[in-house]
VMD Tcl script that draws the C-alpha trace (Angstrom):
set ca {
  {-45.70 45.04 -0.97}
  {-49.42 45.19 -1.82}
  {-50.45 45.82 -5.44}
  {-51.99 49.24 -5.54}
  {-54.73 49.92 -7.79}
  {-53.71 53.54 -7.52}
  {-50.68 52.46 -10.10}
  {-51.52 49.25 -11.45}
  {-51.78 49.38 -15.69}
  {-55.37 48.60 -15.61}
  {-58.46 49.92 -17.25}
  {-61.41 47.66 -16.44}
  {-64.62 47.99 -18.59}
  {-68.13 47.68 -18.08}
  {-69.14 45.85 -21.48}
  {-68.15 43.14 -22.98}
  {-65.91 43.57 -26.20}
  {-67.66 42.68 -29.19}
  {-65.84 40.05 -30.54}
  {-66.20 37.88 -27.24}
  {-68.22 34.67 -27.38}
  {-67.49 33.06 -24.10}
  {-67.01 34.03 -20.32}
  {-63.61 33.39 -20.22}
  {-62.88 36.04 -22.96}
  {-65.37 38.89 -21.77}
  {-63.70 38.71 -18.46}
  {-60.50 38.56 -18.60}
  {-60.43 41.77 -21.22}
  {-63.08 43.26 -19.29}
  {-60.70 42.91 -15.42}
  {-57.64 43.74 -17.00}
  {-56.24 40.40 -17.57}
  {-55.22 40.42 -20.99}
  {-56.02 42.94 -24.78}
  {-56.46 41.85 -28.29}
  {-53.17 42.53 -30.92}
  {-54.43 40.71 -33.55}
  {-56.72 37.64 -33.89}
  {-56.25 34.47 -32.08}
  {-53.10 36.90 -30.50}
  {-53.02 38.92 -27.06}
  {-51.06 40.99 -24.78}
  {-50.60 39.93 -21.08}
  {-51.06 42.88 -18.71}
  {-49.80 42.40 -15.63}
  {-52.55 40.35 -14.02}
  {-53.00 38.29 -15.93}
  {-48.90 37.39 -16.44}
  {-48.77 37.16 -12.33}
  {-52.05 34.74 -12.90}
  {-50.21 32.67 -15.45}
  {-46.86 32.94 -13.36}
  {-48.69 31.41 -10.42}
  {-50.05 28.40 -12.72}
  {-46.43 27.65 -14.52}
  {-45.17 27.84 -10.69}
  {-47.69 25.14 -9.75}
  {-46.80 22.88 -12.90}
  {-43.03 23.45 -12.58}
  {-43.46 22.32 -8.89}
  {-45.36 18.81 -10.22}
  {-42.93 18.33 -12.81}
  {-39.97 18.33 -10.21}
  {-42.09 16.18 -8.15}
  {-42.12 13.77 -11.46}
  {-38.45 13.97 -11.35}
  {-39.05 16.06 -14.77}
  {-35.78 18.79 -15.21}
  {-36.34 22.22 -17.03}
  {-34.81 23.48 -20.01}
  {-35.67 26.37 -22.92}
  {-35.74 25.83 -26.39}
  {-35.90 28.80 -29.15}
  {-39.25 29.42 -30.73}
  {-37.49 30.23 -33.79}
  {-36.31 27.03 -35.11}
  {-34.81 25.21 -38.73}
  {-36.55 23.40 -41.22}
  {-34.25 20.50 -41.32}
  {-35.81 18.71 -38.23}
  {-39.17 19.00 -39.41}
  {-38.28 18.06 -42.90}
  {-37.01 14.44 -41.36}
  {-40.11 13.42 -38.96}
  {-42.24 14.99 -42.48}
  {-44.14 17.21 -40.35}
  {-42.62 20.51 -42.42}
  {-45.47 19.35 -44.84}
  {-47.54 17.18 -42.40}
  {-48.38 20.56 -40.22}
  {-49.93 21.82 -43.72}
  {-51.25 25.33 -43.27}
  {-51.39 25.80 -39.48}
  {-47.59 26.22 -39.90}
  {-45.69 29.41 -39.67}
  {-42.71 29.37 -42.16}
  {-40.33 32.04 -42.52}
  {-36.81 33.11 -44.55}
  {-33.75 34.63 -43.27}
  {-32.13 36.87 -45.51}
  {-30.21 33.90 -46.88}
  {-33.33 32.28 -47.84}
  {-33.10 29.42 -45.54}
  {-35.94 28.33 -44.08}
  {-37.07 28.30 -40.67}
  {-40.54 27.68 -38.74}
  {-42.42 29.31 -35.40}
  {-42.70 26.10 -32.85}
  {-45.82 24.58 -32.93}
  {-44.25 22.08 -30.47}
  {-41.04 20.46 -30.18}
  {-40.85 17.02 -30.44}
  {-37.93 17.25 -33.07}
  {-35.63 19.59 -30.66}
  {-36.07 17.39 -27.32}
  {-34.88 14.49 -29.29}
  {-31.64 16.25 -30.88}
  {-30.95 17.64 -27.33}
  {-30.83 13.78 -25.85}
  {-29.06 12.68 -29.18}
  {-26.62 15.21 -28.46}
  {-25.66 14.74 -25.59}
  {-26.88 10.81 -24.18}
  {-25.64 7.68 -25.89}
  {-25.78 5.26 -22.84}
  {-28.38 2.99 -21.80}
  {-27.00 4.12 -18.07}
  {-28.11 7.66 -19.05}
  {-31.51 6.77 -18.85}
  {-34.58 7.47 -18.25}
  {-34.63 11.18 -18.56}
  {-37.81 13.51 -18.44}
  {-37.25 17.06 -19.83}
  {-39.42 20.07 -19.77}
  {-40.18 23.68 -20.58}
  {-42.62 26.37 -20.83}
  {-42.88 28.12 -24.49}
  {-45.13 29.85 -26.56}
  {-46.55 27.55 -29.11}
  {-47.33 29.11 -32.83}
  {-50.25 27.53 -35.03}
  {-52.27 29.29 -37.99}
  {-55.67 28.59 -36.57}
  {-57.71 28.86 -39.63}
  {-60.69 30.41 -37.08}
  {-58.91 31.53 -33.80}
  {-61.77 32.01 -31.35}
  {-62.84 32.17 -27.30}
  {-60.27 34.49 -26.40}
  {-57.03 32.58 -25.15}
  {-58.58 29.02 -25.59}
  {-57.83 28.40 -29.27}
  {-55.01 31.58 -30.31}
  {-52.29 31.38 -33.07}
  {-50.10 32.12 -29.78}
  {-50.08 29.95 -26.68}
  {-48.53 29.16 -24.05}
  {-47.11 25.11 -23.48}
  {-45.73 23.03 -20.87}
  {-44.32 20.28 -22.89}
  {-42.08 17.35 -21.71}
  {-41.01 14.18 -22.93}
  {-39.67 10.97 -21.36}
  {-37.02 8.59 -23.12}
  {-36.92 5.48 -21.91}
  {-35.05 2.29 -22.83}
  {-38.14 -0.08 -23.72}
  {-41.82 -0.04 -23.58}
  {-41.54 -1.16 -19.61}
  {-39.91 1.88 -18.87}
  {-42.32 4.20 -20.67}
  {-45.18 2.89 -19.10}
  {-43.48 4.50 -15.62}
  {-42.60 7.39 -16.89}
  {-46.20 7.88 -18.38}
  {-47.46 7.01 -15.42}
  {-45.88 9.54 -13.14}
  {-46.76 12.38 -15.78}
  {-50.45 11.40 -15.21}
  {-50.38 11.30 -11.41}
  {-48.39 14.75 -11.30}
  {-51.49 16.21 -14.05}
  {-54.43 14.99 -11.29}
  {-51.88 17.21 -8.34}
  {-51.38 20.34 -11.13}
  {-54.94 20.60 -12.20}
  {-56.28 19.96 -8.68}
  {-54.22 22.63 -7.08}
  {-55.35 24.86 -9.75}
  {-58.87 24.00 -8.47}
  {-60.68 22.98 -12.23}
  {-62.88 19.73 -12.20}
  {-61.83 17.66 -15.00}
  {-62.10 14.26 -16.46}
  {-59.48 11.88 -17.81}
  {-60.43 10.28 -21.20}
  {-59.03 8.31 -23.60}
  {-58.38 10.16 -26.87}
  {-56.67 9.50 -30.39}
  {-53.08 9.86 -30.73}
  {-53.67 11.90 -34.22}
  {-50.53 13.23 -36.07}
  {-48.68 12.81 -32.91}
  {-48.36 9.51 -33.31}
  {-47.83 6.52 -30.91}
  {-50.17 3.89 -28.93}
  {-51.84 5.21 -25.55}
  {-53.55 8.64 -25.52}
  {-55.52 10.40 -22.83}
  {-56.83 13.76 -22.67}
  {-57.64 15.96 -19.35}
  {-60.53 17.86 -20.28}
  {-62.37 20.70 -18.01}
  {-66.25 20.53 -18.27}
  {-67.53 23.76 -19.49}
  {-70.49 24.10 -21.65}
  {-68.51 26.53 -24.07}
  {-65.68 24.05 -24.64}
  {-64.75 23.07 -28.41}
  {-63.93 19.48 -27.13}
  {-67.29 16.93 -26.82}
  {-66.73 13.85 -24.78}
  {-68.75 10.84 -23.25}
  {-69.02 9.64 -20.16}
  {-70.30 6.25 -18.61}
  {-72.00 6.72 -15.05}
  {-71.80 3.05 -14.13}
  {-68.45 2.16 -15.27}
  {-66.56 5.33 -15.38}
  {-65.58 4.71 -19.34}
  {-64.61 8.31 -20.66}
  {-63.98 9.44 -24.20}
  {-63.07 12.08 -26.29}
  {-65.70 11.83 -29.19}
  {-63.14 10.86 -31.80}
  {-62.02 7.91 -29.74}
  {-65.32 6.64 -28.50}
  {-65.97 2.96 -29.67}
  {-69.49 1.46 -31.23}
  {-70.77 -1.25 -29.39}
  {-72.71 -3.25 -31.59}
  {-74.89 -6.18 -30.95}
  {-74.36 -8.95 -33.63}
  {-77.74 -9.48 -35.98}
  {-79.23 -12.28 -38.40}
  {-80.17 -10.60 -41.13}
  {-81.85 -13.51 -42.75}
  {-81.54 -13.70 -46.79}
  {-83.27 -10.36 -48.21}
  {-84.38 -10.45 -51.30}
  {-82.41 -9.43 -54.46}
  {-82.28 -5.42 -55.11}
  {-84.81 -3.71 -56.63}
  {-84.67 0.12 -57.78}
  {-87.55 1.94 -56.96}
  {-88.36 5.43 -58.52}
  {-88.46 7.81 -55.61}
  {-89.38 11.58 -57.11}
  {-88.62 14.31 -55.04}
  {-86.85 12.80 -52.08}
  {-83.68 15.13 -50.93}
  {-83.76 14.49 -48.03}
  {-83.70 11.09 -45.68}
  {-87.12 12.45 -44.21}
  {-88.76 12.81 -47.64}
  {-87.16 9.32 -48.71}
  {-88.56 7.49 -45.86}
  {-92.33 9.36 -46.35}
  {-92.42 7.87 -50.60}
  {-91.44 4.44 -49.41}
  {-94.00 4.54 -46.75}
  {-96.75 5.62 -48.89}
  {-95.92 4.37 -52.12}
  {-94.17 0.96 -51.32}
  {-95.32 0.09 -47.82}
  {-92.01 0.17 -46.97}
  {-92.44 0.55 -43.18}
  {-89.04 1.61 -42.02}
  {-87.44 4.68 -40.91}
  {-84.45 6.91 -41.27}
  {-82.38 4.31 -39.25}
  {-83.36 1.66 -42.33}
  {-81.57 4.14 -44.72}
  {-78.02 4.62 -45.61}
  {-76.22 7.81 -46.25}
  {-73.21 7.76 -48.91}
  {-71.40 10.42 -47.80}
  {-68.48 11.99 -50.46}
  {-65.65 13.08 -49.20}
  {-61.90 14.22 -50.61}
  {-59.64 12.73 -48.84}
  {-56.00 14.54 -49.77}
  {-57.48 15.02 -53.11}
  {-59.26 11.97 -53.80}
  {-62.73 10.56 -53.30}
  {-63.85 8.40 -50.76}
  {-66.88 7.26 -49.89}
  {-68.04 6.70 -46.14}
  {-71.36 5.03 -45.08}
  {-73.51 5.82 -41.89}
  {-76.98 4.79 -41.18}
  {-79.72 7.87 -42.25}
  {-80.86 8.71 -38.96}
  {-77.40 9.59 -37.93}
  {-74.98 12.40 -39.51}
  {-71.54 11.99 -40.30}
  {-68.58 13.68 -37.92}
  {-65.60 14.73 -39.82}
  {-63.63 15.32 -36.98}
  {-64.27 10.95 -35.84}
  {-63.62 10.45 -39.50}
  {-60.59 12.29 -39.75}
  {-59.08 11.10 -36.60}
  {-59.66 7.35 -37.65}
  {-58.29 7.48 -40.83}
  {-54.60 7.92 -40.31}
  {-52.64 9.86 -42.67}
  {-55.34 11.72 -44.07}
  {-54.18 15.28 -43.45}
  {-56.88 17.24 -45.62}
  {-60.45 16.13 -45.28}
  {-63.57 17.78 -46.42}
  {-66.90 17.29 -47.76}
  {-67.71 17.09 -51.79}
  {-68.67 20.43 -53.55}
  {-70.58 20.82 -56.39}
  {-66.77 21.62 -58.30}
  {-66.31 17.74 -57.28}
  {-69.41 16.18 -58.45}
  {-69.29 18.05 -61.83}
  {-65.90 16.56 -62.29}
  {-67.21 13.09 -61.70}
  {-71.12 13.03 -63.69}
  {-71.36 9.70 -62.99}
  {-71.39 10.46 -59.39}
  {-75.39 12.06 -58.52}
  {-75.85 14.08 -55.72}
  {-78.35 12.76 -53.86}
  {-78.62 9.46 -55.03}
  {-75.00 7.81 -54.81}
  {-75.32 4.36 -53.11}
  {-72.50 1.82 -52.37}
  {-72.89 -0.76 -54.73}
  {-71.04 0.83 -57.34}
  {-68.64 1.99 -55.74}
  {-66.08 0.02 -57.15}
  {-67.00 0.36 -60.55}
  {-66.48 4.16 -59.73}
  {-63.31 3.69 -58.34}
  {-64.50 4.87 -54.94}
  {-62.92 3.62 -52.14}
  {-65.55 2.79 -49.34}
  {-65.51 2.96 -45.50}
  {-68.18 1.73 -43.36}
  {-69.15 2.95 -39.67}
  {-69.83 0.01 -37.74}
  {-73.35 -0.02 -37.43}
  {-72.99 -1.18 -41.12}
  {-72.65 -4.86 -40.57}
  {-72.23 -7.69 -43.06}
  {-75.37 -8.83 -43.68}
  {-77.44 -5.80 -43.02}
  {-79.83 -4.52 -45.88}
  {-80.89 -0.95 -46.67}
  {-82.63 1.69 -49.12}
  {-80.09 3.85 -50.36}
  {-79.35 5.70 -53.54}
  {-79.51 4.18 -56.90}
  {-77.04 6.24 -58.48}
  {-79.86 7.45 -60.85}
  {-81.46 10.67 -60.28}
  {-84.95 10.12 -58.55}
  {-84.34 6.58 -57.80}
  {-83.42 4.34 -55.01}
  {-82.79 0.62 -54.06}
  {-83.97 -1.38 -51.52}
  {-82.22 -4.87 -50.06}
  {-79.14 -3.64 -50.92}
  {-77.08 -6.00 -48.90}
  {-73.48 -5.45 -47.35}
  {-71.44 -8.34 -48.48}
  {-73.26 -9.50 -51.14}
  {-74.31 -6.30 -52.90}
  {-70.82 -4.40 -51.86}
  {-67.92 -4.74 -49.52}
  {-65.85 -1.82 -47.59}
  {-62.57 -1.57 -47.76}
  {-62.66 -0.69 -44.29}
  {-64.76 0.34 -41.15}
  {-63.92 3.12 -38.76}
  {-65.84 5.37 -36.88}
  {-68.28 7.87 -38.78}
  {-71.10 8.38 -37.10}
  {-71.96 11.48 -34.41}
  {-71.97 10.35 -30.97}
  {-75.37 10.40 -29.36}
  {-76.42 10.74 -25.85}
  {-77.72 7.60 -24.47}
  {-75.49 5.50 -26.92}
  {-73.67 2.04 -25.37}
  {-71.28 2.47 -23.58}
  {-68.79 -0.16 -25.29}
  {-67.69 -1.47 -21.61}
  {-70.67 -1.94 -19.75}
  {-73.50 -1.02 -22.61}
  {-74.96 1.33 -20.00}
  {-76.15 4.52 -21.71}
  {-73.58 7.07 -22.10}
  {-73.81 10.83 -21.11}
  {-72.39 13.70 -23.67}
  {-70.76 16.75 -21.98}
  {-68.82 19.82 -23.64}
  {-64.98 20.67 -22.06}
  {-61.79 22.59 -22.72}
  {-59.04 20.30 -23.10}
  {-56.55 21.29 -20.61}
  {-53.36 18.55 -20.71}
  {-53.02 15.46 -23.12}
  {-50.14 12.60 -22.27}
  {-48.88 10.18 -25.02}
  {-46.98 6.98 -25.35}
  {-45.37 8.39 -28.75}
  {-43.10 4.90 -28.73}
  {-40.19 5.37 -31.51}
  {-42.02 7.54 -34.45}
  {-39.71 10.21 -33.49}
  {-35.98 8.89 -32.24}
  {-36.41 6.31 -35.56}
  {-36.51 9.83 -37.43}
  {-33.94 11.15 -36.22}
  {-31.93 8.41 -34.84}
  {-31.86 8.42 -31.27}
  {-30.30 5.35 -29.92}
  {-28.33 4.21 -26.80}
  {-26.05 1.57 -26.42}
  {-27.36 -1.31 -23.91}
  {-26.04 -3.95 -21.67}
  {-24.90 -5.72 -24.44}
  {-23.35 -2.84 -26.20}
  {-26.21 -2.98 -29.05}
  {-27.44 0.24 -30.22}
  {-31.12 0.38 -29.33}
  {-33.67 3.00 -30.29}
  {-35.10 4.81 -27.30}
  {-39.23 5.28 -26.85}
  {-40.57 8.53 -26.08}
  {-43.33 9.77 -24.34}
  {-44.96 13.33 -24.88}
  {-47.02 15.40 -22.15}
  {-48.62 18.66 -22.98}
  {-50.45 21.39 -20.55}
  {-52.05 24.07 -21.82}
  {-50.83 26.83 -19.34}
  {-52.72 29.87 -21.25}
  {-55.50 27.63 -21.92}
  {-55.53 27.13 -18.05}
  {-56.16 30.69 -17.31}
  {-58.91 30.71 -19.41}
  {-60.45 27.27 -18.17}
  {-60.41 28.11 -14.81}
  {-62.85 31.50 -15.65}
  {-65.01 29.31 -17.57}
  {-65.91 27.28 -14.44}
  {-64.77 29.76 -11.60}
  {-67.06 32.79 -12.61}
  {-70.74 34.66 -11.77}
  {-72.75 37.25 -13.14}
  {-70.57 39.88 -11.59}
  {-66.75 38.90 -12.40}
  {-64.43 36.25 -12.21}
  {-63.94 33.89 -8.57}
  {-60.19 32.98 -8.54}
  {-59.11 29.96 -6.49}
  {-57.02 31.26 -3.87}
  {-53.33 28.96 -5.18}
  {-53.32 31.29 -8.79}
  {-55.14 34.42 -7.89}
  {-53.18 37.82 -8.54}
  {-53.46 38.80 -4.84}
  {-55.15 36.84 -1.70}
  {-57.00 39.68 -0.24}
  {-58.23 42.57 -1.91}
  {-58.66 45.47 0.11}
  {-60.45 48.54 -0.93}
  {-60.55 51.96 0.78}
  {-63.44 54.27 0.88}
  {-64.71 57.92 1.44}
  {-63.09 61.43 1.35}
  {-61.11 60.98 4.85}
  {-57.37 60.16 4.89}
  {-58.51 57.62 8.18}
  {-59.92 54.59 5.98}
  {-56.64 54.71 3.37}
  {-54.59 54.74 6.49}
  {-56.47 51.96 7.76}
  {-56.38 50.10 4.62}
  {-53.02 50.54 4.30}
  {-51.72 49.05 7.57}
  {-53.67 46.29 7.26}
  {-52.41 45.67 4.03}
  {-48.58 45.79 5.48}
  {-49.24 43.70 8.27}
  {-50.77 40.95 5.84}
  {-48.15 40.94 3.54}
  {-45.59 40.69 6.30}
  {-47.40 37.62 7.17}
  {-47.04 36.07 3.89}
  {-50.39 36.98 2.58}
  {-50.30 39.09 -0.82}
  {-52.66 42.07 -1.13}
  {-54.12 43.60 -3.69}
  {-55.03 47.53 -2.25}
  {-57.09 49.61 -3.83}
  {-56.25 52.84 -2.62}
  {-57.65 55.10 -5.68}
  {-58.92 58.50 -4.27}
  {-60.70 59.22 -7.37}
  {-63.11 56.54 -7.86}
  {-66.38 56.03 -6.38}
  {-67.27 53.26 -3.63}
  {-69.95 51.69 -6.23}
  {-66.89 51.68 -8.79}
  {-64.37 50.31 -6.34}
  {-66.61 47.59 -5.47}
  {-67.68 46.46 -9.09}
  {-63.93 45.77 -9.66}
  {-63.15 43.88 -6.95}
  {-65.82 41.94 -7.83}
  {-64.79 41.67 -11.56}
  {-61.30 41.13 -10.44}
  {-62.68 37.93 -8.74}
  {-59.38 37.85 -5.72}
  {-60.94 35.45 -3.12}
  {-61.09 37.71 -0.08}
  {-62.43 41.07 0.29}
  {-62.10 43.54 2.79}
  {-63.70 46.76 2.57}
  {-62.39 50.18 5.00}
  {-65.21 52.75 5.17}
  {-68.13 54.11 7.16}
  {-67.93 50.80 9.59}
  {-64.57 52.08 11.14}
  {-66.95 54.56 12.82}
  {-67.86 51.53 14.99}
  {-63.95 50.29 14.66}
  {-65.22 47.53 12.20}
  {-64.28 46.53 8.48}
  {-66.86 44.74 6.20}
  {-65.50 40.99 5.23}
  {-66.81 39.60 2.15}
  {-65.80 36.24 0.77}
  {-65.95 36.63 -3.20}
  {-66.66 32.80 -3.92}
  {-70.12 32.51 -1.91}
  {-71.08 36.14 -1.48}
  {-71.14 35.85 2.23}
  {-70.53 39.16 4.34}
  {-70.23 40.15 7.55}
  {-68.12 42.52 9.84}
  {-64.75 42.29 11.57}
  {-63.28 44.33 14.66}
  {-60.46 46.51 12.80}
  {-57.86 45.02 15.20}
  {-58.81 41.43 14.28}
  {-58.99 40.95 10.81}
  {-55.02 40.35 10.33}
  {-55.30 37.46 12.42}
  {-58.56 36.12 10.84}
  {-57.83 36.39 7.65}
  {-54.20 34.68 7.84}
  {-56.01 31.74 9.77}
  {-58.46 31.44 7.27}
  {-56.07 31.73 4.30}
  {-53.40 29.14 6.58}
}
mol new
graphics top color blue
foreach p $ca { graphics top sphere $p radius 0.5 }
foreach p [lrange $ca 0 end-1] q [lrange $ca 1 end] { graphics top cylinder $p $q radius 0.2 }
display resetview
């Protein structure tokens, strides 16, 4: 039966919601797909559920093609498995924790690695049982500090997560590739434009990791792309290519008076005007003080670049809480003079020192003298200071060199719609998942983890497929393939619209029928455009000549069709 707007639980809006910033959030609310229940929490209305269900069906079909089997875990989980993997504390404030009436600790699952691992451990114990791949489509919960962009980043969201279990790394590679291929097929069927980029594994652990990113101007992920060789990476995973240089033998460090130099620009001006240094911001050294899990560290980046905290965090394994030094931190450490900290005294101050790869051994810099209104020049890496490690820390810019071929890279923004990991044995070891091999010896199983943001995919599709008047759904996931609008006050347009709708449904073509008698044609047209079904049929004035109006929502193309031909035309068009 067609979806009838006269009885559909739907209320469209003409104005954007006040709290909506991105187009998908605005349009999904206005078109009646979702409603806000609380910050980062949304109610799915009938049309929204229909779209989400179609995305889930595509995911299920492609997972089945990859050999995965579906299970379903509870969202409410006990503390103990997450404590065994240390994620009860690792997740920090992002975890929703609660207690039952007996004061036992539980959590709302942010992800289910532990439960999948324990399930396989419970049922399988031989190499003959492997490989196996299990998946679920389930709600996840993360207490985001700043939920934003509607369902792109919420505190409750729907995710497909799957896990492969193999005896060895060769098997893991096969499972990983199967998932990679399945994801490519899934996102192609959903009509999404996407790029596959190298990524950091982060708290998930493991070795290899790739993200599937859907480009859009409002995306919260930034990635780089090489137009020549195709290298692609999340900015956190971008590696810096630095050409080796001979820096010679710089003079000994010297301290200089540099009053009123609170910024890099003012420092450069003073150095050039007062000391004829002939430098640029790139010749100065920023010493950025951070608190990492409550301990002060220093990160060195060239003065012409900002430090990227996301990159720093991604490249400091094990660090859970990272923030810039605040006034209160400086008050506790008076030896660290704000704005004038240099690396030459880091060891004396007990600071762990990290450097961006651009801070090469032998390079010399203008940097803080650890005294107010004073800087030093010729401060040389390897002579005057050494670092505890190199990490990717500086912001990535368009035009930076591709690490593979040195071509200038392009930077774009995107929404992450999928992420795949080669987890390895992190969770299997923690939870003692072993099987007996051919020799009867216990072997730790190796795992892969693969996620698709199902609810996020709904928003990503809208971000890529909309115009100034509404949503433009791809055929495979639209609430209905054809939107029929009956107009006028007479019965005939409504009867004809009903007949066309039933004939299309009998041919396997889904229909949304606007059979509302009390709505004006203008309102109906605007709603059809806003809702975004691929094809629109208008039954109205043209009936006098035996015709209906036919519109293709994506292109805006309009034409007239004989009433008797419209069903055959649409069946042929849709296939």
